[in-house]
N, CA, C and O atoms as a CHARMM CRD file, in Angstrom:
* protein
*
  328
    1    1 MET  N    -29.25000  16.41900 -11.96200 PROA 1      0.00000
    2    1 MET  CA   -28.98000  16.82700 -10.59700 PROA 1      0.00000
    3    1 MET  C    -29.16300  18.33500 -10.50100 PROA 1      0.00000
    4    1 MET  O    -28.74800  19.07100 -11.39600 PROA 1      0.00000
    5    2 ALA  N    -29.77100  18.78700  -9.44200 PROA 2      0.00000
    6    2 ALA  CA   -30.03100  20.21700  -9.27100 PROA 2      0.00000
    7    2 ALA  C    -28.73100  21.00500  -9.18000 PROA 2      0.00000
    8    2 ALA  O    -27.73100  20.53100  -8.64200 PROA 2      0.00000
    9    3 ARG  N    -28.77200  22.21000  -9.71500 PROA 3      0.00000
   10    3 ARG  CA   -27.57500  23.05500  -9.76700 PROA 3      0.00000
   11    3 ARG  C    -26.98800  23.31000  -8.38000 PROA 3      0.00000
   12    3 ARG  O    -25.76700  23.31300  -8.22100 PROA 3      0.00000
   13    4 THR  N    -27.84100  23.52600  -7.37000 PROA 4      0.00000
   14    4 THR  CA   -27.32900  23.78000  -6.01600 PROA 4      0.00000
   15    4 THR  C    -26.65300  22.53700  -5.44800 PROA 4      0.00000
   16    4 THR  O    -25.67700  22.65300  -4.70700 PROA 4      0.00000
   17    5 ASN  N    -27.14900  21.36300  -5.78000 PROA 5      0.00000
   18    5 ASN  CA   -26.50600  20.13500  -5.32900 PROA 5      0.00000
   19    5 ASN  C    -25.13400  19.98300  -5.97000 PROA 5      0.00000
   20    5 ASN  O    -24.19300  19.52000  -5.32600 PROA 5      0.00000
   21    6 LEU  N    -25.01700  20.37400  -7.24000 PROA 6      0.00000
   22    6 LEU  CA   -23.73900  20.28400  -7.92500 PROA 6      0.00000
   23    6 LEU  C    -22.70000  21.18600  -7.27000 PROA 6      0.00000
   24    6 LEU  O    -21.53400  20.81100  -7.14100 PROA 6      0.00000
   25    7 ILE  N    -23.12800  22.37200  -6.85800 PROA 7      0.00000
   26    7 ILE  CA   -22.20000  23.32700  -6.24300 PROA 7      0.00000
   27    7 ILE  C    -21.66500  22.79100  -4.91800 PROA 7      0.00000
   28    7 ILE  O    -20.52500  23.07400  -4.55200 PROA 7      0.00000
   29    8 ASN  N    -22.47000  22.02700  -4.20600 PROA 8      0.00000
   30    8 ASN  CA   -22.06500  21.52100  -2.89200 PROA 8      0.00000
   31    8 ASN  C    -21.06600  20.37500  -2.95200 PROA 8      0.00000
   32    8 ASN  O    -20.44100  20.06300  -1.93900 PROA 8      0.00000
   33    9 ILE  N    -20.89800  19.74400  -4.09600 PROA 9      0.00000
   34    9 ILE  CA   -19.93100  18.65500  -4.23600 PROA 9      0.00000
   35    9 ILE  C    -18.56100  19.27000  -4.51800 PROA 9      0.00000
   36    9 ILE  O    -18.38100  19.97800  -5.50900 PROA 9      0.00000
   37   10 LYS  N    -17.59500  18.99300  -3.63100 PROA 10     0.00000
   38   10 LYS  CA   -16.25900  19.55400  -3.79500 PROA 10     0.00000
   39   10 LYS  C    -15.37600  18.62200  -4.62000 PROA 10     0.00000
   40   10 LYS  O    -15.38000  17.40900  -4.40800 PROA 10     0.00000
   41   11 PRO  N    -14.62100  19.18600  -5.55600 PROA 11     0.00000
   42   11 PRO  CA   -13.67100  18.36600  -6.29900 PROA 11     0.00000
   43   11 PRO  C    -12.43600  18.07100  -5.45100 PROA 11     0.00000
   44   11 PRO  O    -12.10500  18.82100  -4.53300 PROA 11     0.00000
   45   12 LYS  N    -11.76200  16.97300  -5.77200 PROA 12     0.00000
   46   12 LYS  CA   -10.53700  16.58900  -5.07300 PROA 12     0.00000
   47   12 LYS  C     -9.58300  16.01300  -6.10100 PROA 12     0.00000
   48   12 LYS  O     -9.94400  15.10700  -6.85200 PROA 12     0.00000
   49   13 CYS  N     -8.36100  16.53800  -6.13600 PROA 13     0.00000
   50   13 CYS  CA    -7.38100  16.03200  -7.10100 PROA 13     0.00000
   51   13 CYS  C     -7.11200  14.55600  -6.81500 PROA 13     0.00000
   52   13 CYS  O     -6.82000  14.17900  -5.68000 PROA 13     0.00000
   53   14 ALA  N     -7.21200  13.74500  -7.82900 PROA 14     0.00000
   54   14 ALA  CA    -7.02600  12.30300  -7.67100 PROA 14     0.00000
   55   14 ALA  C     -5.57100  11.94300  -7.38100 PROA 14     0.00000
   56   14 ALA  O     -5.29800  10.85900  -6.86600 PROA 14     0.00000
   57   15 CYS  N     -4.63900  12.82900  -7.70200 PROA 15     0.00000
   58   15 CYS  CA    -3.21500  12.53900  -7.48800 PROA 15     0.00000
   59   15 CYS  C     -2.71100  13.02900  -6.13300 PROA 15     0.00000
   60   15 CYS  O     -2.09900  12.26600  -5.38500 PROA 15     0.00000
   61   16 CYS  N     -2.96600  14.30000  -5.81300 PROA 16     0.00000
   62   16 CYS  CA    -2.38700  14.88500  -4.59500 PROA 16     0.00000
   63   16 CYS  C     -3.40500  15.15300  -3.48700 PROA 16     0.00000
   64   16 CYS  O     -3.01400  15.38000  -2.34300 PROA 16     0.00000
   65   17 GLY  N     -4.69000  15.13100  -3.79800 PROA 17     0.00000
   66   17 GLY  CA    -5.71200  15.35300  -2.79000 PROA 17     0.00000
   67   17 GLY  C     -6.09400  16.80600  -2.57300 PROA 17     0.00000
   68   17 GLY  O     -6.87000  17.09900  -1.66300 PROA 17     0.00000
   69   18 ASP  N     -5.57500  17.72600  -3.37800 PROA 18     0.00000
   70   18 ASP  CA    -5.91900  19.14900  -3.26800 PROA 18     0.00000
   71   18 ASP  C     -7.42700  19.31100  -3.42500 PROA 18     0.00000
   72   18 ASP  O     -8.02300  18.73000  -4.33200 PROA 18     0.00000
   73   19 THR  N     -8.04400  20.09600  -2.54900 PROA 19     0.00000
   74   19 THR  CA    -9.48500  20.31800  -2.61700 PROA 19     0.00000
   75   19 THR  C     -9.82800  21.77800  -2.89200 PROA 19     0.00000
   76   19 THR  O    -10.97800  22.18200  -2.71900 PROA 19     0.00000
   77   20 THR  N     -8.86000  22.56800  -3.31500 PROA 20     0.00000
   78   20 THR  CA    -9.10400  23.95800  -3.64600 PROA 20     0.00000
   79   20 THR  C     -9.69400  24.02500  -5.04500 PROA 20     0.00000
   80   20 THR  O     -9.00500  23.75300  -6.02900 PROA 20     0.00000
   81   21 SER  N    -10.96000  24.38500  -5.13300 PROA 21     0.00000
   82   21 SER  CA   -11.68000  24.33700  -6.40900 PROA 21     0.00000
   83   21 SER  C    -11.00400  25.10200  -7.53500 PROA 21     0.00000
   84   21 SER  O    -11.02600  24.67000  -8.68700 PROA 21     0.00000
   85   22 ILE  N    -10.41000  26.22700  -7.20500 PROA 22     0.00000
   86   22 ILE  CA    -9.79300  27.03300  -8.25500 PROA 22     0.00000
   87   22 ILE  C     -8.57100  26.31800  -8.84700 PROA 22     0.00000
   88   22 ILE  O     -8.17700  26.59700  -9.97900 PROA 22     0.00000
   89   23 ASN  N     -7.97700  25.40400  -8.08700 PROA 23     0.00000
   90   23 ASN  CA    -6.84300  24.61900  -8.57700 PROA 23     0.00000
   91   23 ASN  C     -7.29500  23.34300  -9.28100 PROA 23     0.00000
   92   23 ASN  O     -6.71100  22.94700 -10.28900 PROA 23     0.00000
   93   24 VAL  N     -8.33300  22.70300  -8.75100 PROA 24     0.00000
   94   24 VAL  CA    -8.80600  21.41700  -9.29400 PROA 24     0.00000
   95   24 VAL  C     -9.83700  21.71100 -10.37900 PROA 24     0.00000
   96   24 VAL  O    -11.03900  21.75300 -10.11700 PROA 24     0.00000
   97   25 ARG  N     -9.34900  21.91200 -11.59600 PROA 25     0.00000
   98   25 ARG  CA   -10.23500  22.33000 -12.68700 PROA 25     0.00000
   99   25 ARG  C    -10.17700  21.41800 -13.90100 PROA 25     0.00000
  100   25 ARG  O    -10.84200  21.69500 -14.90000 PROA 25     0.00000
  101   26 LEU  N     -9.41800  20.36000 -13.85000 PROA 26     0.00000
  102   26 LEU  CA    -9.28600  19.48900 -15.00800 PROA 26     0.00000
  103   26 LEU  C     -9.94400  18.14300 -14.74400 PROA 26     0.00000
  104   26 LEU  O    -10.07400  17.69700 -13.60400 PROA 26     0.00000
  105   27 CYS  N    -10.35000  17.52100 -15.82900 PROA 27     0.00000
  106   27 CYS  CA   -10.95300  16.19400 -15.76000 PROA 27     0.00000
  107   27 CYS  C    -10.13200  15.26900 -16.64700 PROA 27     0.00000
  108   27 CYS  O     -9.82900  15.60400 -17.79200 PROA 27     0.00000
  109   28 TRP  N     -9.77600  14.10800 -16.11800 PROA 28     0.00000
  110   28 TRP  CA    -8.96600  13.13800 -16.85700 PROA 28     0.00000
  111   28 TRP  C     -9.71200  11.81500 -16.88900 PROA 28     0.00000
  112   28 TRP  O    -10.26400  11.39300 -15.87300 PROA 28     0.00000
  113   29 LYS  N     -9.73600  11.15300 -18.04400 PROA 29     0.00000
  114   29 LYS  CA   -10.43200   9.87600 -18.18800 PROA 29     0.00000
  115   29 LYS  C     -9.41000   8.75800 -18.37600 PROA 29     0.00000
  116   29 LYS  O     -8.56000   8.82200 -19.26500 PROA 29     0.00000
  117   30 ARG  N     -9.50500   7.73000 -17.52300 PROA 30     0.00000
  118   30 ARG  CA    -8.60300   6.58000 -17.63100 PROA 30     0.00000
  119   30 ARG  C     -9.09500   5.68100 -18.75500 PROA 30     0.00000
  120   30 ARG  O    -10.27400   5.32800 -18.80300 PROA 30     0.00000
  121   31 ASP  N     -8.20300   5.31300 -19.65000 PROA 31     0.00000
  122   31 ASP  CA    -8.55400   4.49900 -20.81400 PROA 31     0.00000
  123   31 ASP  C     -9.04900   3.09900 -20.43700 PROA 31     0.00000
  124   31 ASP  O     -9.96700   2.58300 -21.07400 PROA 31     0.00000
  125   32 SER  N     -8.46800   2.49300 -19.43500 PROA 32     0.00000
  126   32 SER  CA    -8.78600   1.09400 -19.12900 PROA 32     0.00000
  127   32 SER  C    -10.21900   0.86900 -18.66500 PROA 32     0.00000
  128   32 SER  O    -10.82600  -0.14800 -19.00200 PROA 32     0.00000
  129   33 ASP  N    -10.77400   1.82100 -17.88200 PROA 33     0.00000
  130   33 ASP  CA   -12.12600   1.62500 -17.36300 PROA 33     0.00000
  131   33 ASP  C    -13.05800   2.81600 -17.60300 PROA 33     0.00000
  132   33 ASP  O    -14.21100   2.80000 -17.17200 PROA 33     0.00000
  133   34 GLN  N    -12.56100   3.84400 -18.28800 PROA 34     0.00000
  134   34 GLN  CA   -13.34400   5.03800 -18.65300 PROA 34     0.00000
  135   34 GLN  C    -13.81500   5.85600 -17.45200 PROA 34     0.00000
  136   34 GLN  O    -14.75800   6.63700 -17.58000 PROA 34     0.00000
  137   35 LYS  N    -13.18100   5.69500 -16.28500 PROA 35     0.00000
  138   35 LYS  CA   -13.55100   6.48800 -15.11400 PROA 35     0.00000
  139   35 LYS  C    -12.97900   7.89000 -15.23600 PROA 35     0.00000
  140   35 LYS  O    -11.90800   8.09300 -15.80800 PROA 35     0.00000
  141   36 LEU  N    -13.72000   8.86700 -14.68300 PROA 36     0.00000
  142   36 LEU  CA   -13.29700  10.26400 -14.67900 PROA 36     0.00000
  143   36 LEU  C    -12.61400  10.60000 -13.35800 PROA 36     0.00000
  144   36 LEU  O    -13.03200  10.14600 -12.29300 PROA 36     0.00000
  145   37 PHE  N    -11.56100  11.39900 -13.44800 PROA 37     0.00000
  146   37 PHE  CA   -10.81000  11.82000 -12.27600 PROA 37     0.00000
  147   37 PHE  C    -10.61400  13.32500 -12.32500 PROA 37     0.00000
  148   37 PHE  O    -10.32700  13.88600 -13.38300 PROA 37     0.00000
  149   38 ASP  N    -10.76800  13.98100 -11.17700 PROA 38     0.00000
  150   38 ASP  CA   -10.51000  15.41600 -11.07800 PROA 38     0.00000
  151   38 ASP  C     -9.01800  15.59900 -10.84200 PROA 38     0.00000
  152   38 ASP  O     -8.41500  14.89800 -10.02900 PROA 38     0.00000
  153   39 ILE  N     -8.43300  16.54500 -11.55700 PROA 39     0.00000
  154   39 ILE  CA    -6.99100  16.77700 -11.50600 PROA 39     0.00000
  155   39 ILE  C     -6.72500  18.25400 -11.28200 PROA 39     0.00000
  156   39 ILE  O     -7.39200  19.10500 -11.87000 PROA 39     0.00000
  157   40 CYS  N     -5.75200  18.56200 -10.43300 PROA 40     0.00000
  158   40 CYS  CA    -5.38000  19.96300 -10.21300 PROA 40     0.00000
  159   40 CYS  C     -4.37500  20.39300 -11.28400 PROA 40     0.00000
  160   40 CYS  O     -3.72800  19.56700 -11.92800 PROA 40     0.00000
  161   41 LEU  N     -4.27000  21.69100 -11.45000 PROA 41     0.00000
  162   41 LEU  CA    -3.37100  22.24000 -12.46600 PROA 41     0.00000
  163   41 LEU  C     -1.91700  21.89400 -12.17600 PROA 41     0.00000
  164   41 LEU  O     -1.14500  21.64100 -13.10100 PROA 41     0.00000
  165   42 GLU  N     -1.53600  21.88100 -10.90000 PROA 42     0.00000
  166   42 GLU  CA    -0.15000  21.59100 -10.52500 PROA 42     0.00000
  167   42 GLU  C      0.26300  20.17100 -10.92300 PROA 42     0.00000
  168   42 GLU  O      1.35300  19.97100 -11.46000 PROA 42     0.00000
  169   43 CYS  N     -0.58800  19.20100 -10.66800 PROA 43     0.00000
  170   43 CYS  CA    -0.27300  17.81000 -11.03100 PROA 43     0.00000
  171   43 CYS  C     -0.22400  17.64300 -12.54700 PROA 43     0.00000
  172   43 CYS  O      0.61300  16.90800 -13.07100 PROA 43     0.00000
  173   44 ALA  N     -1.12300  18.32600 -13.24500 PROA 44     0.00000
  174   44 ALA  CA    -1.13400  18.24500 -14.70600 PROA 44     0.00000
  175   44 ALA  C      0.15100  18.83800 -15.28400 PROA 44     0.00000
  176   44 ALA  O      0.75200  18.26700 -16.19300 PROA 44     0.00000
  177   45 GLU  N      0.56500  19.98800 -14.74800 PROA 45     0.00000
  178   45 GLU  CA     1.78200  20.62900 -15.24500 PROA 45     0.00000
  179   45 GLU  C      3.03200  19.82200 -14.90100 PROA 45     0.00000
  180   45 GLU  O      4.01100  19.85600 -15.64500 PROA 45     0.00000
  181   46 ALA  N      3.00900  19.10300 -13.79100 PROA 46     0.00000
  182   46 ALA  CA     4.14800  18.29500 -13.37400 PROA 46     0.00000
  183   46 ALA  C      4.18100  16.93800 -14.07900 PROA 46     0.00000
  184   46 ALA  O      5.10200  16.15000 -13.86500 PROA 46     0.00000
  185   47 ASN  N      3.18700  16.66800 -14.90900 PROA 47     0.00000
  186   47 ASN  CA     3.09400  15.39800 -15.64900 PROA 47     0.00000
  187   47 ASN  C      3.10400  14.17100 -14.73500 PROA 47     0.00000
  188   47 ASN  O      3.74400  13.16700 -15.04900 PROA 47     0.00000
  189   48 VAL  N      2.40200  14.25200 -13.61400 PROA 48     0.00000
  190   48 VAL  CA     2.33600  13.11500 -12.69900 PROA 48     0.00000
  191   48 VAL  C      1.02700  12.33900 -12.83300 PROA 48     0.00000
  192   48 VAL  O      0.79800  11.38100 -12.09400 PROA 48     0.00000
  193   49 VAL  N      0.17700  12.73800 -13.75700 PROA 49     0.00000
  194   49 VAL  CA    -1.12300  12.08400 -13.92200 PROA 49     0.00000
  195   49 VAL  C     -0.97000  10.85700 -14.81900 PROA 49     0.00000
  196   49 VAL  O     -0.57600  10.96000 -15.98100 PROA 49     0.00000
  197   50 ASN  N     -1.28800   9.70200 -14.25500 PROA 50     0.00000
  198   50 ASN  CA    -1.27100   8.46500 -15.03600 PROA 50     0.00000
  199   50 ASN  C     -2.26300   7.48100 -14.41300 PROA 50     0.00000
  200   50 ASN  O     -2.88300   7.77800 -13.39200 PROA 50     0.00000
  201   51 ALA  N     -2.40600   6.33100 -15.02400 PROA 51     0.00000
  202   51 ALA  CA    -3.41300   5.35200 -14.59300 PROA 51     0.00000
  203   51 ALA  C     -3.20800   4.88600 -13.15300 PROA 51     0.00000
  204   51 ALA  O     -4.17200   4.49700 -12.49300 PROA 51     0.00000
  205   52 GLU  N     -1.98500   4.91800 -12.65900 PROA 52     0.00000
  206   52 GLU  CA    -1.71100   4.48200 -11.28600 PROA 52     0.00000
  207   52 GLU  C     -1.80400   5.62600 -10.27900 PROA 52     0.00000
  208   52 GLU  O     -2.32500   5.43700  -9.18000 PROA 52     0.00000
  209   53 SER  N     -1.30500   6.80800 -10.63800 PROA 53     0.00000
  210   53 SER  CA    -1.27100   7.92900  -9.68900 PROA 53     0.00000
  211   53 SER  C     -2.66300   8.40400  -9.29400 PROA 53     0.00000
  212   53 SER  O     -2.84200   8.93300  -8.19700 PROA 53     0.00000
  213   54 VAL  N     -3.64200   8.22700 -10.16000 PROA 54     0.00000
  214   54 VAL  CA    -5.00700   8.67900  -9.83400 PROA 54     0.00000
  215   54 VAL  C     -5.69600   7.77700  -8.81200 PROA 54     0.00000
  216   54 VAL  O     -6.74400   8.13600  -8.27400 PROA 54     0.00000
  217   55 ASN  N     -5.11700   6.62200  -8.54400 PROA 55     0.00000
  218   55 ASN  CA    -5.68900   5.72500  -7.53500 PROA 55     0.00000
  219   55 ASN  C     -5.47400   6.23700  -6.11600 PROA 55     0.00000
  220   55 ASN  O     -6.12600   5.76900  -5.18300 PROA 55     0.00000
  221   56 THR  N     -4.57000   7.19100  -5.94600 PROA 56     0.00000
  222   56 THR  CA    -4.24800   7.71600  -4.61800 PROA 56     0.00000
  223   56 THR  C     -5.48400   8.27000  -3.92200 PROA 56     0.00000
  224   56 THR  O     -5.72400   7.96000  -2.75600 PROA 56     0.00000
  225   57 HSD  N     -6.26500   9.07900  -4.61400 PROA 57     0.00000
  226   57 HSD  CA    -7.45300   9.69000  -4.00300 PROA 57     0.00000
  227   57 HSD  C     -8.74400   9.32700  -4.72300 PROA 57     0.00000
  228   57 HSD  O     -9.81200   9.80900  -4.34800 PROA 57     0.00000
  229   58 GLY  N     -8.66700   8.50200  -5.72800 PROA 58     0.00000
  230   58 GLY  CA    -9.85600   7.94900  -6.35500 PROA 58     0.00000
  231   58 GLY  C    -10.56000   8.80900  -7.38800 PROA 58     0.00000
  232   58 GLY  O    -10.17500   9.95100  -7.64100 PROA 58     0.00000
  233   59 PRO  N    -11.60400   8.23600  -7.98100 PROA 59     0.00000
  234   59 PRO  CA   -12.33000   8.89900  -9.06800 PROA 59     0.00000
  235   59 PRO  C    -13.21300  10.05100  -8.59800 PROA 59     0.00000
  236   59 PRO  O    -13.48000  10.22000  -7.40800 PROA 59     0.00000
  237   60 SER  N    -13.64300  10.81400  -9.55500 PROA 60     0.00000
  238   60 SER  CA   -14.53500  11.93700  -9.32000 PROA 60     0.00000
  239   60 SER  C    -15.88000  11.43400  -8.79400 PROA 60     0.00000
  240   60 SER  O    -16.31200  10.34000  -9.15800 PROA 60     0.00000
  241   61 PRO  N    -16.54800  12.22000  -7.94200 PROA 61     0.00000
  242   61 PRO  CA   -17.87300  11.80300  -7.47700 PROA 61     0.00000
  243   61 PRO  C    -18.90900  11.82900  -8.59900 PROA 61     0.00000
  244   61 PRO  O    -19.98800  11.25400  -8.45700 PROA 61     0.00000
  245   62 ILE  N    -18.59000  12.48800  -9.70600 PROA 62     0.00000
  246   62 ILE  CA   -19.49700  12.56900 -10.84400 PROA 62     0.00000
  247   62 ILE  C    -18.85000  11.84300 -12.02100 PROA 62     0.00000
  248   62 ILE  O    -17.78600  12.24300 -12.49400 PROA 62     0.00000
  249   63 GLN  N    -19.49300  10.77900 -12.49200 PROA 63     0.00000
  250   63 GLN  CA   -18.91300   9.94900 -13.52900 PROA 63     0.00000
  251   63 GLN  C    -19.54100  10.13400 -14.90800 PROA 63     0.00000
  252   63 GLN  O    -19.05800   9.55300 -15.88000 PROA 63     0.00000
  253   64 ASP  N    -20.59000  10.91700 -15.01500 PROA 64     0.00000
  254   64 ASP  CA   -21.19700  11.20300 -16.31000 PROA 64     0.00000
  255   64 ASP  C    -20.53800  12.45900 -16.87800 PROA 64     0.00000
  256   64 ASP  O    -20.48900  13.48900 -16.20600 PROA 64     0.00000
  257   65 LEU  N    -20.03100  12.38200 -18.11300 PROA 65     0.00000
  258   65 LEU  CA   -19.27200  13.48300 -18.69800 PROA 65     0.00000
  259   65 LEU  C    -20.09300  14.76200 -18.81800 PROA 65     0.00000
  260   65 LEU  O    -19.58800  15.84700 -18.52800 PROA 65     0.00000
  261   66 GLU  N    -21.33800  14.65400 -19.23700 PROA 66     0.00000
  262   66 GLU  CA   -22.19500  15.84100 -19.36200 PROA 66     0.00000
  263   66 GLU  C    -22.48800  16.44800 -17.98900 PROA 66     0.00000
  264   66 GLU  O    -22.49500  17.67000 -17.83600 PROA 66     0.00000
  265   67 GLN  N    -22.72600  15.60200 -17.00400 PROA 67     0.00000
  266   67 GLN  CA   -22.99700  16.08600 -15.65600 PROA 67     0.00000
  267   67 GLN  C    -21.73200  16.71400 -15.06200 PROA 67     0.00000
  268   67 GLN  O    -21.81700  17.68800 -14.31300 PROA 67     0.00000
  269   68 HSD  N    -20.56100  16.15900 -15.39300 PROA 68     0.00000
  270   68 HSD  CA   -19.30100  16.71000 -14.91200 PROA 68     0.00000
  271   68 HSD  C    -19.09600  18.11400 -15.48800 PROA 68     0.00000
  272   68 HSD  O    -18.62100  19.01100 -14.79200 PROA 68     0.00000
  273   69 LYS  N    -19.45300  18.29700 -16.74700 PROA 69     0.00000
  274   69 LYS  CA   -19.33700  19.62000 -17.37200 PROA 69     0.00000
  275   69 LYS  C    -20.27700  20.60900 -16.68000 PROA 69     0.00000
  276   69 LYS  O    -19.88600  21.74000 -16.39100 PROA 69     0.00000
  277   70 ALA  N    -21.50800  20.18700 -16.41600 PROA 70     0.00000
  278   70 ALA  CA   -22.47100  21.04700 -15.72800 PROA 70     0.00000
  279   70 ALA  C    -21.97600  21.38300 -14.32200 PROA 70     0.00000
  280   70 ALA  O    -22.14800  22.51100 -13.86000 PROA 70     0.00000
  281   71 TRP  N    -21.36700  20.41900 -13.64200 PROA 71     0.00000
  282   71 TRP  CA   -20.80900  20.62000 -12.30500 PROA 71     0.00000
  283   71 TRP  C    -19.70600  21.66900 -12.33900 PROA 71     0.00000
  284   71 TRP  O    -19.68600  22.57600 -11.50700 PROA 71     0.00000
  285   72 THR  N    -18.79700  21.55200 -13.28900 PROA 72     0.00000
  286   72 THR  CA   -17.70200  22.50700 -13.41700 PROA 72     0.00000
  287   72 THR  C    -18.22800  23.90700 -13.68800 PROA 72     0.00000
  288   72 THR  O    -17.76200  24.87400 -13.08600 PROA 72     0.00000
  289   73 LEU  N    -19.19400  24.02100 -14.58800 PROA 73     0.00000
  290   73 LEU  CA   -19.76000  25.33700 -14.90900 PROA 73     0.00000
  291   73 LEU  C    -20.51500  25.93800 -13.72300 PROA 73     0.00000
  292   73 LEU  O    -20.41300  27.13800 -13.46800 PROA 73     0.00000
  293   74 ALA  N    -21.26400  25.12000 -13.00400 PROA 74     0.00000
  294   74 ALA  CA   -22.01600  25.60300 -11.84600 PROA 74     0.00000
  295   74 ALA  C    -21.07100  26.12700 -10.77300 PROA 74     0.00000
  296   74 ALA  O    -21.32500  27.17700 -10.18300 PROA 74     0.00000
  297   75 ARG  N    -20.00100  25.41600 -10.51800 PROA 75     0.00000
  298   75 ARG  CA   -19.02200  25.86100  -9.51100 PROA 75     0.00000
  299   75 ARG  C    -18.30300  27.11900  -9.97600 PROA 75     0.00000
  300   75 ARG  O    -18.04400  28.01300  -9.17100 PROA 75     0.00000
  301   76 ARG  N    -17.97700  27.20200 -11.26000 PROA 76     0.00000
  302   76 ARG  CA   -17.31400  28.39500 -11.78500 PROA 76     0.00000
  303   76 ARG  C    -18.22400  29.61500 -11.67100 PROA 76     0.00000
  304   76 ARG  O    -17.79500  30.68400 -11.23800 PROA 76     0.00000
  305   77 ASP  N    -19.47900  29.44000 -12.06300 PROA 77     0.00000
  306   77 ASP  CA   -20.44600  30.54700 -11.99700 PROA 77     0.00000
  307   77 ASP  C    -20.68700  31.02200 -10.57000 PROA 77     0.00000
  308   77 ASP  O    -21.02700  32.18400 -10.34600 PROA 77     0.00000
  309   78 ALA  N    -20.51000  30.12400  -9.60700 PROA 78     0.00000
  310   78 ALA  CA   -20.69500  30.47900  -8.19500 PROA 78     0.00000
  311   78 ALA  C    -19.40700  31.02200  -7.57500 PROA 78     0.00000
  312   78 ALA  O    -19.36300  31.30300  -6.37700 PROA 78     0.00000
  313   79 GLY  N    -18.37400  31.16800  -8.37700 PROA 79     0.00000
  314   79 GLY  CA   -17.10500  31.69000  -7.86100 PROA 79     0.00000
  315   79 GLY  C    -16.27900  30.64900  -7.14600 PROA 79     0.00000
  316   79 GLY  O    -15.49100  30.99600  -6.26500 PROA 79     0.00000
  317   80 TYR  N    -16.43000  29.38400  -7.49200 PROA 80     0.00000
  318   80 TYR  CA   -15.71900  28.26500  -6.85900 PROA 80     0.00000
  319   80 TYR  C    -15.84300  28.31800  -5.34100 PROA 80     0.00000
  320   80 TYR  O    -14.84200  28.50700  -4.65100 PROA 80     0.00000
  321   81 PRO  N    -17.04100  28.15500  -4.81400 PROA 81     0.00000
  322   81 PRO  CA   -17.20500  28.22900  -3.35500 PROA 81     0.00000
  323   81 PRO  C    -16.51800  27.06400  -2.64700 PROA 81     0.00000
  324   81 PRO  O    -16.78200  25.89900  -2.94500 PROA 81     0.00000
  325   82 ASP  N    -15.66100  27.38400  -1.73500 PROA 82     0.00000
  326   82 ASP  CA   -14.96100  26.33000  -0.96500 PROA 82     0.00000
  327   82 ASP  C    -15.33300  26.40900   0.49200 PROA 82     0.00000
  328   82 ASP  O    -14.85000  25.61200   1.29600 PROA 82     0.00000
């Protein structure tokens, strides 16, 4: 996927729905189905991330681990454009 396309996809915390890129910086993988979920720092620190809580706002729009890493780096390099 082109780097500019990656920058345009906004992350959303799977637990609380936060869409502030600077907060939503973690990726969590559910063991049961191997889906990736974007997680904000606040939810991670509060220990509310689990297999059920991530269903609130759903999985990450990017499900390939390598592509997810490229997406995170592209957004970081662009200053987390929101």
